[in-house]
N, C-alpha and C positions, 0 to 999 in steps of 0.2 A: 959588882952589884948583881949582874946577870948570872955570874957563876954561883953566887950564893943562893939565888932563887932556884937555879937548876939543881944544886946540891940538896936543897930542902925538898924538891919534888921527888928525888930518888931516881929509880931506874925507869923513867918514863921516856919512851922514844919519841922522836919528833913526829912520826906518822900518827901517833895517838893524840897529839896536841891539835892537829888540824885535820878534820874529817869533813870535807866539803860535801860529799855525797850524803852523809847522814844528816848534816844540817839542812840540806835541801829537802830531804825526805820529811824532816820534822816540820819545816815551814809549809810544805804542801798539806800536811795534816790539819793545819790551823786555818786553811782557806775554806770558807763556806760559800756554797753557790745558791743558797736559799735567799729569797727576798727578806727584808727586815720585818720584824714582827709588828712594829709600830711605825706608821708612815708619818713623816714630819711635814706639816703643812707649810705653805709659803709664808703665812703670817708668823708662825713660830720661828722659821728660819730667819726672817727679817728681824724679828725681835732679838734673837740671839746675836746676830751679826751687829746690830746697832748697839747692844750692850757691850759687846767686845770692842767696838770702835770707840765708844765713849771711854771705856776703861783704859784704852791704850793712848788716847789723845788728851785726856784730862790733865795728866802731869805736865805734858809739853805746853799745853795752853796756859796752865798756871804759871809756869816759869816765864813764858813769853809775855804774859800780862804784867808780871811783877819785875820785869827786867830793868825798867827805869829806876825802881826803888833799890835794886841791888847795885846799880851803878852809882847811885848817890851815896850809899853806905860805904862803898869802896873808896870814894873820893874823900869822905869825911875822916876816915881813919888815917892817922899819921903813919907813914912808912918808916920802919926802922931798919 
């Protein structure tokens, strides 16, 4: 499988596949040292975090709330 991929790539040397110095230079170009344009207030941050928390915990709460019903359904069905 690997040999097939290398054959499709043609005459590409291993040194051209990994260039850590060039990758490092490119990542340095995308780092900005300026402050953000719009500051986020504490209220906005709290609202976003609370919405995220509710979105993550609602499915787990639903399952835990309905767990007794799921257990009863499993007991009622005959096992084959």
